C-alpha positions, 0 to 999 in steps of 0.5 A: 304032454311033457314038462317042457310042453306044459311049462311053455303052454302056461307061459304062453298064456301068461304072455298073452295076458300081460303082453304090453303091460309094464310088469317089470323084470322081477315079475318076468323072471318069476312068472315067465323065465323060472318056470321054463328053467325048472321044466328044463331040469334046473333046480333054481333053489339049489345054489350048486346049480343056479346062482342069481345075481351072480358075480365072478368077482366082486367088482363085476356086473351081476348076471341074473342067472348063472347055471352050473353043471357038476360045479362048472359054469356052463350058461349065463341067462340075462333077463329083461322085462317082458317086451324089452327090446333085446337088441339094446342088450346084446353087447352088455351080455357079451361083456359079462361073458368076456369078464367071466372068460370061461362062459361060452353060452349066453341066453338073453330073454324077456321071458317071451323071446329067447336068444342064444349066443356063443360068446366065444365065437371069433366074430362080431356080436351080430354073428354070435347069435345061434338060436332065437325062439319066440314062445308066444308065436308057438314055433314048432321048434321052440321046445327042441331049441329050448331043450338045448339049454336043459341041464341034461343036454348041457352035461354033454356037447350037443349044443357045442357040436351043433354050433360048430356045424352051423359056424363052419357051414356059414363060413363056407357058404359065405366064401362060396357065395362071394366067388361071384364075378371071379374068373372061373378056373380053366379045369372047372370050365372044362369039367362043365364043358365035358358035361355039356359038349354042345356048348363052347368054353366061351359059352360056359365062361359067359354063363358062369359070369352071369350066375350067382351061387348059393348053398342050401344045407340040410340040417344034421339029424337029431331026435332031440334038437332042431338044427339052426335054420339057414337064412335064405339067400338074397334074391338075384338081381333081375336077369341073373341066374341062381345056381344052387348046389342042391342038397335037400332043404329043411322043411317049412316049419310054419307052412301056414304063413302062406295063408293070407287074410283073403284066404281066411275071408273066402274060406269063412274062417272069420266073420267080418268085420272082425275086431282085433286088439292088443295091449302095447306098452300099457296102452290098449289098441284096437283095429278092425279087419274089413270085408275087403281084407284091409285093416282099419286102425285109427281111421285109416285103412292099411293093406296088411295086419303088419302095416297096421300094427307097425303104425299102431306101435309108431303112435306110441314109440315112434319110428326107428331111424330110416323106417316109416314105422317099426317092423311088426309081425301083425299076425302075432301083434294083433289078437281077436276074441275067440269063440270061447271068449279068450283072446288069441293071436290072429295067427291062430286063424291061419293055422286053423285054415291050413289044418283044414 
């Protein structure tokens, strides 16, 4: 097992132990973030490589970590306490980049979730986000994504090249998918008519008028990194056709996500009822998976782990505007007591079922 894999495994254990506790920003940095930086090749004690509370100018707001390659400022890392809502901080981090001017790459992290932004991209902040990984979820591409931030890779242009590909493909896809409803060019109609001569030009034109178009890109191959996943296109309206310009789709990186609670019950993976728990914002929450596959929390049963988790979070932090409860991935929110006595995410059960 390499250094990065070892560090991620250790950090994952610490996250599971302290998730929901108010451990603060400094403890998050020392226990969760700095071990990852070290594993990525950064000497956090060498001021030529890493500067903490960095300011380009005296009046600037400090950034938690500034990382240098051969004396050149290459990356900012802004840290927040474990469990912080990172959505509130993206604008502030982009402000740091704007002040520094020369900093293109920004990482925003709470030690568990890592968001990688291209600060120089000429798009709104929401579209500057390039990569996102959550260490606790043990995503298959967590390591390869974080390797983009390693000292060795930031000496080259790998992350810059992948961003360029991702940025260009996203713009082209948006442009093509926005063509729905326009009058197709005559030469395009004749091209299709030539392929299907049994259809009239009117048939072809009317068919295209009912169609939506989406592009699915295959990621560029790399032995070191995993290209950014493309967001799946929205489903077409009822009665509309979807025309995909066919290129091989990227493999499903979490194939066990199709495993349901009912699958776990029918396979005997779990003995029911199964008590589950989590510690959120310093408060312990408990629930139970019942024999019918429903989840009981606070005297009420819900159809899924995620709804039960969302309602549990709502009891502490309330619901966001326009939603009944905070969106929650119940599989990585709730934990169960494993056979060795340790707490593990319920998602582990899905992975075990899939591996059979």
